[in-house]
N, CA, C and O of each residue as an XYZ file, in Angstrom:
580
protein
N      17.347     44.144      1.370
C      17.228     42.088      2.941
C      15.812     42.072      2.938
O      15.194     43.136      2.992
N      15.322     41.153      2.891
C      14.453     39.487      2.656
C      13.245     40.362      2.835
O      13.199     41.138      3.790
N      12.248     40.277      1.952
C      10.741     40.808      2.679
C       9.539     40.101      3.341
O       9.930     39.825      4.475
N       8.582     39.778      3.228
C       6.930     39.407      3.584
C       6.018     39.069      2.004
O       5.554     39.843      1.168
N       6.038     37.499      2.093
C       6.211     37.334      0.676
C       7.059     37.714     -0.371
O       6.467     37.823     -1.445
N       8.369     37.971     -0.397
C       9.198     37.364     -1.485
C       8.743     36.065     -1.723
O       7.877     35.432     -1.119
N       9.699     35.627     -3.041
C       9.383     34.586     -4.066
C       9.804     34.298     -4.176
O      10.393     35.206     -4.761
N      11.061     32.780     -4.288
C      12.116     32.267     -5.977
C      11.118     31.669     -6.647
O       9.959     31.323     -6.419
N      12.179     31.632     -7.879
C      12.093     31.002     -9.194
C      11.870     29.555     -8.520
O      12.658     28.817     -7.928
N      10.282     29.404     -8.882
C      10.086     27.974     -8.842
C      11.299     27.137     -9.651
O      11.904     27.543    -10.643
N      11.531     25.573     -8.800
C      12.675     24.671     -9.702
C      11.445     22.885     -9.851
O      10.630     22.689     -8.949
N      11.499     22.384    -10.431
C      10.891     21.227    -10.501
C      12.504     19.684    -11.076
O      13.221     19.445    -12.048
N      12.230     19.096     -9.620
C      12.727     17.601    -10.257
C      11.884     16.329     -9.716
O      10.921     15.978     -9.033
N      13.046     15.865    -10.591
C      12.289     13.929    -10.817
C      12.524     12.911     -9.756
O      13.656     12.997     -9.279
N      12.115     12.396     -9.478
C      12.194     11.699     -7.543
C      12.877     10.124     -8.611
O      12.230      9.604     -9.519
N      14.503      9.598     -8.079
C      14.761      8.067     -8.312
C      14.970      7.928     -7.173
O      15.215      8.445     -6.083
N      14.613      6.101     -8.373
C      14.923      5.383     -7.257
C      16.164      5.547     -6.861
O      16.076      5.738     -5.648
N      17.692      5.601     -7.288
C      18.871      5.573     -6.950
C      18.366      6.565     -6.214
O      17.569      6.309     -5.312
N      18.812      8.010     -6.531
C      18.736      8.989     -5.066
C      18.131      8.540     -3.604
O      18.423      8.776     -2.432
N      17.637      8.158     -3.946
C      16.563      7.769     -2.685
C      17.196      6.814     -2.018
O      17.558      7.148     -0.889
N      17.531      5.357     -2.470
C      18.173      4.909     -2.373
C      20.192      5.606     -1.764
O      20.742      5.076     -0.799
N      20.650      6.371     -2.300
C      21.495      7.104     -2.151
C      21.069      7.994     -0.478
O      22.017      8.296      0.246
N      20.411      8.148     -0.272
C      19.781      9.333      1.560
C      19.657      8.264      1.761
O      19.826      8.177      2.978
N      19.428      7.143      1.318
C      18.994      5.924      3.434
C      20.113      5.718      3.059
O      20.877      6.533      3.577
N      20.604      5.035      2.417
C      22.171      4.988      2.912
C      23.661      5.741      3.753
O      24.713      5.482      4.338
N      22.694      6.921      3.227
C      24.130      8.163      4.113
C      23.172      8.065      4.827
O      23.710      7.654      5.855
N      21.862      8.159      5.100
C      21.700      8.498      6.823
C      21.008      7.017      7.957
O      20.171      6.751      8.820
N      22.275      6.361      7.005
C      21.538      4.639      7.936
C      20.458      4.290      7.938
O      20.118      3.134      8.192
N      19.592      5.341      7.616
C      17.984      4.204      7.402
C      17.679      2.908      7.018
O      16.591      3.145      6.495
N      17.831      1.715      6.890
C      17.223     -0.005      6.647
C      16.510     -0.089      6.675
O      16.149     -1.242      6.913
N      15.116      1.239      6.431
C      13.880      0.588      6.453
C      13.429      0.426      4.709
O      13.437      1.260      3.803
N      13.003     -1.223      4.738
C      13.010     -1.668      4.007
C      11.946     -1.537      2.828
O      11.858     -2.130      1.752
N      10.927     -0.238      3.606
C      10.513      0.397      2.458
C      10.566      1.547      1.296
O       9.789      2.095      0.514
N      12.312      1.593      1.743
C      12.650      2.532      1.175
C      13.319      2.663     -0.296
O      13.554      3.439     -1.223
N      13.515      0.713      0.394
C      14.977      0.632     -1.364
C      14.099     -0.297     -1.258
O      14.896     -1.225     -1.393
N      12.678     -1.032     -1.069
C      12.497     -2.600     -1.242
C      10.298     -2.836     -2.245
O       9.241     -2.979     -1.631
N      10.462     -2.784     -3.482
C       9.488     -2.354     -3.920
C       8.514     -3.230     -3.459
O       7.381     -2.776     -3.296
N       8.842     -4.957     -3.102
C       8.123     -5.741     -2.217
C       8.054     -5.486     -1.398
O       6.987     -4.925     -1.150
N       8.892     -5.604     -0.405
C       8.163     -4.092      1.573
C       7.563     -3.662      1.269
O       6.392     -4.000      1.441
N       7.999     -2.329      0.418
C       6.810     -1.346      0.280
C       5.713     -1.518     -0.798
O       5.521     -0.708     -1.706
N       5.095     -2.525     -0.624
C       4.221     -3.284     -1.019
C       3.352     -3.612     -0.666
O       2.146     -3.398     -0.794
N       4.559     -4.728      0.293
C       4.244     -5.357      1.635
C       2.596     -4.040      2.940
O       1.489     -4.313      3.403
N       3.469     -2.793      2.942
C       2.892     -2.232      3.527
C       2.351     -1.139      2.871
O       2.392      0.066      3.119
N       1.959     -1.630      2.201
C       0.319     -0.268      1.129
C       1.243      0.137      0.015
O       0.781     -0.387     -0.999
N       2.371      0.844     -0.299
C       3.091      1.728     -0.685
C       2.669      0.793     -2.609
O       2.432     -0.355     -2.983
N       2.784      2.020     -3.198
C       2.561      0.906     -5.013
C       3.858      0.851     -4.448
O       3.923     -0.063     -3.627
N       4.917      1.482     -4.576
C       6.512      1.006     -4.593
C       7.953      1.728     -3.311
O       8.451      2.195     -2.287
N       7.917      1.532     -3.821
C       9.139      2.068     -2.729
C       8.667      3.930     -2.175
O       7.881      4.450     -2.967
N       9.058      4.781     -1.045
C       9.255      6.261     -0.703
C       9.961      6.827     -0.378
O      10.661      6.823      0.635
N       9.891      7.386     -1.164
C      11.111      8.543      0.056
C      10.648      8.905      1.355
O       9.596      9.318      1.842
N      12.549      8.414      2.009
C      12.053      9.152      3.247
C      11.987     10.947      3.706
O      12.200     11.902      2.959
N      11.597     10.968      5.265
C      10.732     11.946      5.408
C      11.746     13.524      5.226
O      11.156     14.587      5.033
N      13.162     13.472      5.310
C      14.239     13.993      4.781
C      14.337     14.371      3.694
O      14.610     15.551      3.471
N      14.103     13.302      2.520
C      14.867     13.123      1.192
C      14.539     14.724      0.538
O      15.437     15.175     -0.173
N      13.099     15.741      0.777
C      12.917     16.625      0.168
C      14.203     17.441      0.095
O      14.126     18.140     -0.915
N      15.285     17.636      0.700
C      16.319     17.699      1.166
C      17.935     17.547      0.127
O      19.015     18.133      0.205
N      17.503     16.673     -0.621
C      18.078     16.222     -1.728
C      17.479     17.210     -2.653
O      18.103     18.261     -2.508
N      16.411     17.357     -3.667
C      16.134     17.985     -3.954
C      15.787     19.099     -4.381
O      15.551     19.578     -5.490
N      15.787     19.805     -2.295
C      16.855     21.092     -2.893
C      18.428     21.381     -3.604
O      18.866     22.320     -4.269
N      18.819     20.544     -3.286
C      20.532     20.200     -3.150
C      20.510     20.564     -4.517
O      21.162     21.298     -5.260
N      19.712     19.937     -4.581
C      20.131     19.013     -6.696
C      19.616     20.268     -7.760
O      20.433     20.834     -8.486
N      18.679     20.498     -7.758
C      17.774     20.933     -8.415
C      17.493     22.936     -7.990
O      17.606     23.797     -8.863
N      17.168     23.227     -6.641
C      16.815     23.786     -6.277
C      18.007     25.147     -6.717
O      19.080     25.087     -7.316
N      17.244     26.344     -6.109
C      18.777     27.637     -5.977
C      19.624     27.453     -4.903
O      19.250     27.030     -3.809
N      20.973     27.818     -5.241
C      22.140     27.155     -4.302
C      21.993     28.865     -2.762
O      21.287     29.866     -2.647
N      23.022     28.286     -2.043
C      22.519     28.388     -0.720
C      23.058     29.842     -0.523
O      22.487     30.436      0.391
N      24.029     30.550     -1.175
C      24.893     32.116     -2.157
C      23.743     32.794     -3.170
O      23.294     33.917     -3.403
N      23.630     32.004     -3.432
C      22.005     32.643     -4.662
C      20.535     32.693     -3.299
O      20.395     33.915     -3.265
N      19.853     32.336     -2.636
C      19.762     32.026     -1.607
C      19.865     34.074     -1.219
O      19.111     35.037     -1.354
N      20.820     33.904     -0.868
C      21.523     35.042      0.276
C      21.131     35.892     -0.038
O      20.341     36.664      0.506
N      22.056     35.923     -1.841
C      21.987     36.824     -3.035
C      20.305     37.928     -2.633
O      20.067     39.101     -2.347
N      19.486     36.608     -2.854
C      18.174     36.946     -3.858
C      17.900     38.210     -2.337
O      17.655     39.410     -2.462
N      18.124     37.033     -0.321
C      17.507     37.712      0.017
C      18.487     39.242      0.730
O      18.097     40.050      1.573
N      19.030     39.219      0.432
C      20.627     40.797      0.300
C      20.749     40.136      1.538
O      20.684     41.015      2.397
N      20.947     38.622      2.260
C      21.995     38.614      3.613
C      23.884     38.547      3.098
O      24.612     38.471      2.109
N      23.907     38.637      4.528
C      25.223     37.838      3.947
C      25.687     36.364      4.773
O      25.784     36.119      5.975
N      25.954     35.401      3.381
C      26.031     34.186      3.445
C      27.305     33.026      5.183
O      27.335     31.879      5.628
N      27.899     34.106      5.408
C      27.977     34.258      6.927
C      28.415     34.537      8.010
O      29.280     34.325      8.859
N      27.122     35.352      7.584
C      26.336     35.485      8.790
C      24.718     34.633      9.313
O      23.931     35.129     10.119
N      24.531     33.278      8.613
C      23.452     32.937      8.366
C      23.449     31.667      9.238
O      24.571     31.167      9.318
N      22.552     31.060      9.866
C      23.122     29.756     10.663
C      21.103     29.853     10.756
O      20.282     30.732     11.018
N      21.049     27.933     10.243
C      19.841     27.148      9.906
C      19.400     26.609     10.947
O      19.461     25.427     11.283
N      18.578     28.196     11.895
C      17.530     26.665     13.677
C      16.539     26.665     13.211
O      15.846     27.540     13.729
N      15.905     25.998     12.268
C      14.809     25.063     12.151
C      14.121     24.516     11.669
O      13.011     24.821     12.106
N      14.055     23.676     10.815
C      12.431     22.779      9.548
C      11.451     22.009      9.620
O      11.241     21.771     10.809
N      10.882     21.597      9.099
C      10.637     20.734      9.739
C       9.056     21.013      8.418
O       8.609     22.145      8.228
N       8.773     20.403      8.068
C       8.312     19.082      7.019
C       6.757     18.598      7.850
O       6.493     18.194      8.983
N       5.680     18.987      6.188
C       4.695     18.310      7.055
C       3.875     17.825      5.786
O       3.479     18.578      4.896
N       3.609     15.959      5.858
C       3.492     15.417      4.646
C       2.262     14.890      4.473
O       1.690     14.152      5.275
N       1.719     15.383      3.098
C       0.561     15.862      2.622
C       0.128     14.132      1.912
O      -0.856     13.406      2.057
N       1.390     13.999      1.142
C       0.735     12.302     -0.348
C       2.285     11.271      0.076
O       3.347     11.821      0.369
N       2.164     10.190      0.041
C       4.172     10.071     -0.305
C       4.751     10.159     -2.087
O       4.603     10.459     -3.272
N       5.194      9.827     -1.422
C       6.708     10.331     -3.172
C       7.146      9.140     -3.001
O       7.464      8.363     -2.102
N       7.051      9.239     -4.489
C       7.478      7.870     -5.117
C       8.481      7.630     -6.163
O       8.399      8.211     -7.245
N       9.494      6.743     -5.873
C      10.391      7.229     -7.424
C       9.613      7.338     -8.617
O       8.559      6.706     -8.678
N      10.110      8.296     -9.907
C       9.650      8.908    -11.462
C       8.809      9.878    -10.758
O       8.826     10.665    -11.704
N       8.127     10.449     -9.939
C       7.381     11.784     -9.231
C       8.382     12.937     -9.965
O       9.601     12.946     -9.790
N       7.878     13.614    -10.558
C       8.001     14.740    -10.006
C       7.114     16.003    -10.046
O       6.033     16.279    -10.566
N       8.458     16.974     -8.908
C       8.215     17.639     -8.296
C       7.733     18.752     -8.450
O       8.429     19.238     -9.342
N       6.910     19.560     -8.134
C       7.548     21.368     -8.331
C       7.798     21.447     -7.436
O       7.551     20.425     -6.796
N       8.482     22.650     -6.588
C       9.010     23.242     -5.682
C       9.152     25.112     -6.315
O       9.921     25.668     -7.099
N       7.593     25.735     -5.207
C       8.313     26.630     -4.958
C       7.842     27.704     -3.589
O       6.918     27.585     -2.784
N       8.728     28.591     -3.710
C       8.927     28.760     -1.758
C       8.497     30.035     -1.958
O       8.495     30.624     -3.039
N       8.010     30.602     -0.552
C       7.920     32.536      0.047
C       8.235     32.539      1.441
O       7.631     32.083      2.412
N       9.537     33.279      1.299
C       8.457     34.186      2.475
C       7.510     34.606      3.137
O       6.702     35.467      2.789
N       7.556     33.945      4.272
C       6.258     34.068      5.089
C       6.704     34.765      6.693
O       5.820     34.864      7.544
N       7.565     35.041      6.878
C       7.972     35.787      8.135
C       8.870     36.296      8.430
O       9.724     35.413      8.522
N       9.484     37.637      8.769
C      10.249     38.161      9.619
C      10.363     39.227     10.507
O       9.773     40.301     10.385
N      11.229     38.882     11.519
C      10.818     38.999     12.993
C      12.448     39.589     13.397
O      13.400     39.602     12.616
N      12.453     39.898     14.343
C      13.726     40.433     14.901
C      13.871     39.981     15.922
O      12.732     39.683     16.280
N      15.022     39.524     17.214
C      15.389     39.637     18.797
C      16.438     40.171     18.890
O      17.071     39.861     17.880
N      17.121     40.920     19.626
C      18.083     41.050     21.161
C      19.127     38.975     21.439
O      18.515     38.095     22.045
N      19.902     38.829     21.133
C      20.525     37.654     21.484
C      22.435     38.599     22.851
O      23.120     39.613     22.988
N      22.257     37.378     23.315
C      22.922     37.145     23.392
C      24.257     38.207     22.378
O      24.436     39.356     22.780
N      24.983     37.775     21.288
C      25.547     37.390     21.001
C      25.281     39.081     19.221
O      25.796     39.238     18.114
N      24.283     39.799     20.008
C      23.187     40.373     19.379
C      22.398     40.397     18.721
O      21.561     39.497     18.797
N      22.204     41.852     17.350
C      20.662     42.150     16.574
C      20.211     40.458     16.073
O      20.895     39.596     15.522
N      19.012     40.443     16.456
C      18.887     38.760     15.481
C      17.997     38.761     14.414
O      17.046     39.528     14.569
N      18.032     37.902     13.002
C      17.143     38.651     12.571
C      16.967     37.341     11.989
O      17.976     36.664     11.793
N      15.351     36.699     11.556
C      15.133     35.732     11.340
C      14.109     35.531     10.508
O      12.916     35.798     10.652
N      14.800     34.940      9.453
C      13.129     35.088      8.475
C      13.283     33.315      7.781
O      14.268     32.682      7.402
N      11.786     32.963      7.858
C      10.382     32.210      7.780
C      10.160     32.300      6.200
O       9.699     33.201      5.498
N      10.731     30.843      5.857
C      10.524     30.817      4.105
C       9.735     29.778      3.551
O      10.546     29.113      2.906
N       8.344     29.133      3.405
C       7.538     27.970      3.076
C       7.691     27.403      1.871
O       7.200     27.751      0.797
N       8.509     26.374      2.153
C       7.403     25.981      0.479
C       7.291     25.024      0.165
O       8.192     24.202      0.331
N       6.141     24.723     -0.423
C       6.147     23.890     -1.044
C       5.787     22.434     -2.881
O       5.566     22.406     -4.092
N       5.911     21.935     -2.154
C       6.214     20.690     -3.026
C       4.760     19.849     -3.600
O       3.901     19.344     -2.877
N       4.780     19.869     -4.857
C       3.186     19.773     -5.600
C       4.007     18.339     -5.752
O       5.053     18.184     -5.123
N       3.492     17.310     -6.605
C       2.618     16.930     -7.539
C       1.542     17.395     -8.513
O       0.648     18.105     -8.053
N       1.520     17.018    -10.041
C       0.547     16.913    -10.676
C      -0.519     17.822    -10.221
O      -1.705     17.552    -10.409
N       0.062     19.397     -9.346
C      -0.200     19.995     -8.671
C      -1.349     19.997     -7.578
O      -2.137     20.931     -7.727
N      -1.545     19.375     -6.792
C      -1.423     18.740     -5.999
C      -0.274     19.150     -5.262
O       0.905     18.979     -5.571
N      -0.785     19.757     -4.173
C       0.123     19.863     -2.525
C       0.485     18.415     -1.806
O      -0.287     17.852     -1.030
N       2.276     17.707     -2.336
C       2.799     16.741     -1.738
C       3.296     16.868     -0.370
O       3.282     15.850      0.321
N       3.862     18.279      0.275
C       4.911     18.725      1.608
C       4.898     19.608      1.512
O       4.794     20.060      0.371
N       4.976     20.337      2.439
C       4.747     21.593      3.321
C       6.551     21.164      3.804
O       6.795     20.126      4.418
N       7.800     22.292      3.341
C       8.187     22.353      3.863
C       8.595     24.254      4.743
O       8.372     25.319      4.166
N       9.429     24.074      6.724
C       8.871     25.231      6.773
C      10.326     25.432      7.565
O      10.739     24.763      8.512
N      11.053     26.677      6.823
C      12.430     26.999      8.154
C      12.663     28.077      7.780
O      12.467     28.937      6.921
N      13.487     27.610      9.304
C      13.571     29.227      9.459
C      14.678     29.743     10.117
O      14.907     29.256     11.224
N      16.124     31.425      9.320
C      17.209     30.946      9.597
C      17.324     32.262      9.876
O      16.833     33.264      9.357
N      18.175     32.060     10.928
C      18.637     33.497     11.635
C      19.713     34.025     11.118
O      20.531     33.228     10.658
N      19.922     35.025     11.067
C      21.141     36.268     10.397
C      21.624     36.979     11.623
O      20.904     37.167     12.603
N      23.034     37.416     11.519
C      23.980     36.946     13.157
C      23.906     39.323     12.941
O      24.493     39.824     11.982
N      23.281     40.081     13.786
C      24.400     41.380     12.831
C      25.599     42.140     13.258
O      26.150     42.915     12.476
């Protein structure tokens, strides 16, 4: 079962301009700082930037898949609910950046709900560029028993 301190295997991802463009189209955000280098420069950035939830792209393309993570934590994927996710950005993320991600379980607790016993697993993932943190993601997963 999930234990505090458990660490997932690290993974690396190169941020691509095309993936940023695809992502902002998918979410319907037309802010030009995400797609136009001149607009990004006028706003004070060195190039286009990745939008706030772009790191999910990294996790889906290069991180362990959902079923693998469930196996590692010994939880049934059919009983999992995504409860909460928050990002803290420490630096801008640009095309060409190579990001390394490491994740660990920081908290595990139980509660009783209307549908029975619930297990909460909090995972903190740190994203680094050249060993310097650029973002931290905290997510909470709920497992129904």
